[in-house]
C-alpha atoms as an extended CHARMM CRD file, in Angstrom:
* protein
*
       110  EXT
         1         1  MET       CA              0.0000000000        0.0000000000        0.0000000000  PROA      1               0.0000000000
         2         2  ILE       CA              2.8750000000        2.3910000000        0.7700000000  PROA      2               0.0000000000
         3         3  TRP       CA              4.2950000000        1.9350000000       -2.7500000000  PROA      3               0.0000000000
         4         4  PHE       CA              0.8790000000        2.6430000000       -4.2820000000  PROA      4               0.0000000000
         5         5  LEU       CA              0.4960000000        5.7970000000       -2.1950000000  PROA      5               0.0000000000
         6         6  ARG       CA              4.0000000000        6.9600000000       -3.1160000000  PROA      6               0.0000000000
         7         7  CYS       CA              3.1610000000        6.5500000000       -6.8090000000  PROA      7               0.0000000000
         8         8  PHE       CA             -0.2270000000        8.1910000000       -6.3760000000  PROA      8               0.0000000000
         9         9  PHE       CA              1.1460000000       11.2930000000       -4.6450000000  PROA      9               0.0000000000
        10        10  ILE       CA              3.9670000000       11.5930000000       -7.1780000000  PROA      10              0.0000000000
        11        11  VAL       CA              1.2820000000       11.6890000000       -9.8840000000  PROA      11              0.0000000000
        12        12  VAL       CA             -0.6920000000       14.2730000000       -7.8780000000  PROA      12              0.0000000000
        13        13  LEU       CA              2.3790000000       16.4750000000       -7.3800000000  PROA      13              0.0000000000
        14        14  VAL       CA              3.5980000000       16.2660000000      -10.9780000000  PROA      14              0.0000000000
        15        15  SER       CA              0.1240000000       16.8230000000      -12.4520000000  PROA      15              0.0000000000
        16        16  MET       CA             -0.5780000000       19.7820000000      -10.1510000000  PROA      16              0.0000000000
        17        17  LEU       CA              2.7650000000       21.3730000000      -11.0070000000  PROA      17              0.0000000000
        18        18  ALA       CA              2.1060000000       20.8030000000      -14.7170000000  PROA      18              0.0000000000
        19        19  VAL       CA             -1.4390000000       22.1590000000      -14.7700000000  PROA      19              0.0000000000
        20        20  THR       CA             -0.5370000000       25.1110000000      -12.5400000000  PROA      20              0.0000000000
        21        21  SER       CA              2.4290000000       25.9760000000      -14.7820000000  PROA      21              0.0000000000
        22        22  TRP       CA              0.2780000000       25.6500000000      -17.8930000000  PROA      22              0.0000000000
        23        23  ALA       CA             -2.4650000000       27.8550000000      -16.4260000000  PROA      23              0.0000000000
        24        24  SER       CA              0.0810000000       30.4500000000      -15.2520000000  PROA      24              0.0000000000
        25        25  MET       CA              1.6180000000       30.6800000000      -18.7210000000  PROA      25              0.0000000000
        26        26  ASN       CA             -1.7920000000       31.1770000000      -20.3280000000  PROA      26              0.0000000000
        27        27  CYS       CA             -3.5100000000       33.5240000000      -17.8970000000  PROA      27              0.0000000000
        28        28  ALA       CA             -2.6490000000       35.3770000000      -14.7090000000  PROA      28              0.0000000000
        29        29  LEU       CA             -4.6790000000       34.3140000000      -11.6790000000  PROA      29              0.0000000000
        30        30  TRP       CA             -6.0070000000       37.8360000000      -11.2010000000  PROA      30              0.0000000000
        31        31  ASP       CA             -7.2750000000       37.9010000000      -14.8170000000  PROA      31              0.0000000000
        32        32  ILE       CA            -10.1820000000       35.5810000000      -14.0120000000  PROA      32              0.0000000000
        33        33  PRO       CA            -13.3270000000       37.2670000000      -15.3850000000  PROA      33              0.0000000000
        34        34  GLY       CA            -15.6630000000       38.6930000000      -12.7580000000  PROA      34              0.0000000000
        35        35  SER       CA            -18.4750000000       36.5070000000      -14.0900000000  PROA      35              0.0000000000
        36        36  VAL       CA            -16.4220000000       33.4380000000      -13.0830000000  PROA      36              0.0000000000
        37        37  GLY       CA            -15.1690000000       34.7490000000       -9.7410000000  PROA      37              0.0000000000
        38        38  GLY       CA            -18.6570000000       35.7000000000       -8.6280000000  PROA      38              0.0000000000
        39        39  HSD       CA            -20.3870000000       32.5780000000       -9.9140000000  PROA      39              0.0000000000
        40        40  PRO       CA            -22.1430000000       30.6520000000       -7.1030000000  PROA      40              0.0000000000
        41        41  TRP       CA            -20.5000000000       27.3490000000       -8.1190000000  PROA      41              0.0000000000
        42        42  PHE       CA            -17.0550000000       28.9500000000       -8.1450000000  PROA      42              0.0000000000
        43        43  ILE       CA            -17.6420000000       30.2320000000       -4.6200000000  PROA      43              0.0000000000
        44        44  ALA       CA            -19.0310000000       26.8540000000       -3.4750000000  PROA      44              0.0000000000
        45        45  THR       CA            -16.0030000000       25.0950000000       -4.9650000000  PROA      45              0.0000000000
        46        46  LEU       CA            -13.6260000000       27.4510000000       -3.1400000000  PROA      46              0.0000000000
        47        47  PHE       CA            -15.3980000000       26.7790000000        0.1580000000  PROA      47              0.0000000000
        48        48  ASP       CA            -15.2500000000       23.0250000000       -0.5030000000  PROA      48              0.0000000000
        49        49  THR       CA            -11.5730000000       23.2070000000       -1.4060000000  PROA      49              0.0000000000
        50        50  TYR       CA            -10.4780000000       25.2650000000        1.5840000000  PROA      50              0.0000000000
        51        51  TRP       CA            -12.4910000000       23.1840000000        4.0480000000  PROA      51              0.0000000000
        52        52  ALA       CA            -10.7520000000       20.1090000000        2.5950000000  PROA      52              0.0000000000
        53        53  PHE       CA             -7.3730000000       21.8340000000        3.0020000000  PROA      53              0.0000000000
        54        54  LEU       CA             -8.1670000000       22.5890000000        6.6490000000  PROA      54              0.0000000000
        55        55  THR       CA             -9.4220000000       19.0480000000        7.2440000000  PROA      55              0.0000000000
        56        56  PHE       CA             -6.1300000000       17.6390000000        5.9010000000  PROA      56              0.0000000000
        57        57  TYR       CA             -4.2670000000       20.2050000000        7.9810000000  PROA      57              0.0000000000
        58        58  CYS       CA             -5.8490000000       18.8280000000       11.1800000000  PROA      58              0.0000000000
        59        59  TRP       CA             -3.9150000000       15.6160000000       10.5600000000  PROA      59              0.0000000000
        60        60  VAL       CA             -0.7320000000       17.5640000000        9.7440000000  PROA      60              0.0000000000
        61        61  ALA       CA             -1.0670000000       19.5390000000       12.9900000000  PROA      61              0.0000000000
        62        62  TYR       CA             -1.4150000000       16.2490000000       14.8760000000  PROA      62              0.0000000000
        63        63  LYS       CA              1.6590000000       14.7540000000       13.1730000000  PROA      63              0.0000000000
        64        64  GLU       CA              3.9380000000       17.7860000000       13.5550000000  PROA      64              0.0000000000
        65        65  ARG       CA              5.5290000000       18.4160000000       16.9330000000  PROA      65              0.0000000000
        66        66  THR       CA              6.5290000000       22.1050000000       16.7820000000  PROA      66              0.0000000000
        67        67  TRP       CA              4.3840000000       25.1780000000       16.3340000000  PROA      67              0.0000000000
        68        68  LEU       CA              6.7800000000       26.5140000000       13.7230000000  PROA      68              0.0000000000
        69        69  ALA       CA              6.2700000000       23.4130000000       11.5650000000  PROA      69              0.0000000000
        70        70  ARG       CA              2.5020000000       23.5330000000       12.1130000000  PROA      70              0.0000000000
        71        71  VAL       CA              2.2730000000       27.1840000000       11.0760000000  PROA      71              0.0000000000
        72        72  GLY       CA              4.6070000000       26.6620000000        8.1070000000  PROA      72              0.0000000000
        73        73  TRP       CA              2.6010000000       23.7160000000        6.7870000000  PROA      73              0.0000000000
        74        74  LEU       CA             -0.6810000000       25.5930000000        7.3320000000  PROA      74              0.0000000000
        75        75  LEU       CA              0.5530000000       28.5580000000        5.2910000000  PROA      75              0.0000000000
        76        76  GLY       CA              1.8930000000       26.2480000000        2.5890000000  PROA      76              0.0000000000
        77        77  ILE       CA             -1.3780000000       24.3240000000        2.3450000000  PROA      77              0.0000000000
        78        78  LEU       CA             -3.5040000000       27.4750000000        2.2640000000  PROA      78              0.0000000000
        79        79  LEU       CA             -1.2910000000       29.1340000000       -0.3640000000  PROA      79              0.0000000000
        80        80  LEU       CA             -0.3830000000       26.1960000000       -2.6230000000  PROA      80              0.0000000000
        81        81  GLY       CA             -3.0280000000       23.6030000000       -1.7710000000  PROA      81              0.0000000000
        82        82  ASN       CA             -2.6060000000       20.1600000000       -3.2750000000  PROA      82              0.0000000000
        83        83  ILE       CA              0.9800000000       20.8540000000       -4.3360000000  PROA      83              0.0000000000
        84        84  VAL       CA              2.0430000000       21.2140000000       -0.6970000000  PROA      84              0.0000000000
        85        85  MET       CA             -0.3050000000       18.4550000000        0.4620000000  PROA      85              0.0000000000
        86        86  ALA       CA              1.2520000000       16.0130000000       -2.0160000000  PROA      86              0.0000000000
        87        87  ALA       CA              4.7450000000       17.0950000000       -0.9600000000  PROA      87              0.0000000000
        88        88  TYR       CA              3.8470000000       16.5350000000        2.7090000000  PROA      88              0.0000000000
        89        89  MET       CA              2.4550000000       13.0850000000        1.9280000000  PROA      89              0.0000000000
        90        90  LEU       CA              5.5800000000       12.1410000000       -0.0330000000  PROA      90              0.0000000000
        91        91  ILE       CA              7.8050000000       13.2290000000        2.8480000000  PROA      91              0.0000000000
        92        92  GLU       CA              5.7500000000       11.1120000000        5.2350000000  PROA      92              0.0000000000
        93        93  LEU       CA              5.5890000000        8.1620000000        2.8160000000  PROA      93              0.0000000000
        94        94  PHE       CA              9.3450000000        8.1050000000        2.3150000000  PROA      94              0.0000000000
        95        95  ARG       CA              9.9210000000        8.2360000000        6.0810000000  PROA      95              0.0000000000
        96        96  VAL       CA              8.2780000000        4.8390000000        6.5290000000  PROA      96              0.0000000000
        97        97  ARG       CA              9.4600000000        1.4910000000        5.1890000000  PROA      97              0.0000000000
        98        98  PRO       CA              7.7920000000        0.2110000000        1.9820000000  PROA      98              0.0000000000
        99        99  ASP       CA              6.2360000000       -2.6320000000        4.0140000000  PROA      99              0.0000000000
       100       100  ALA       CA              5.0020000000       -0.3360000000        6.7940000000  PROA      100             0.0000000000
       101       101  ARG       CA              1.4560000000       -0.5470000000        8.0820000000  PROA      101             0.0000000000
       102       102  MET       CA             -0.9930000000        2.3050000000        7.5690000000  PROA      102             0.0000000000
       103       103  GLU       CA             -0.7980000000        2.9940000000       11.2970000000  PROA      103             0.0000000000
       104       104  ASP       CA              2.9110000000        3.7460000000       10.8680000000  PROA      104             0.0000000000
       105       105  LEU       CA              2.0050000000        6.4090000000        8.3170000000  PROA      105             0.0000000000
       106       106  LEU       CA             -1.0540000000        7.9120000000        9.9480000000  PROA      106             0.0000000000
       107       107  LEU       CA             -0.0950000000        7.9770000000       13.6150000000  PROA      107             0.0000000000
       108       108  ARG       CA              2.4610000000       10.2320000000       15.2610000000  PROA      108             0.0000000000
       109       109  GLN       CA              5.6530000000        8.3620000000       16.0480000000  PROA      109             0.0000000000
       110       110  SER       CA              7.0670000000        8.6540000000       19.5690000000  PROA      110             0.0000000000
């Protein structure tokens, strides 16, 4: 399972970097038309996304031991979203052995 998750989060990271780079080269973030930015589904999607970021962050805050790390990861997640979340997962996944149990990944190590 650890190998699958490593591969999965590598795909997430690479695809997010690729699509973000592509979008940045085609249009600046602040050039989103007002009709899109004010659309109810755009707003609902932003709420959904940021609540998911904060939900993931609850686990990160549990795993991290220092306030500096907790604040740094929170800022990273809120600013770069799935790019930072995939990077965090890869760091955690490469800290455990390939035959590790899910508990070894999910629970804070003493």
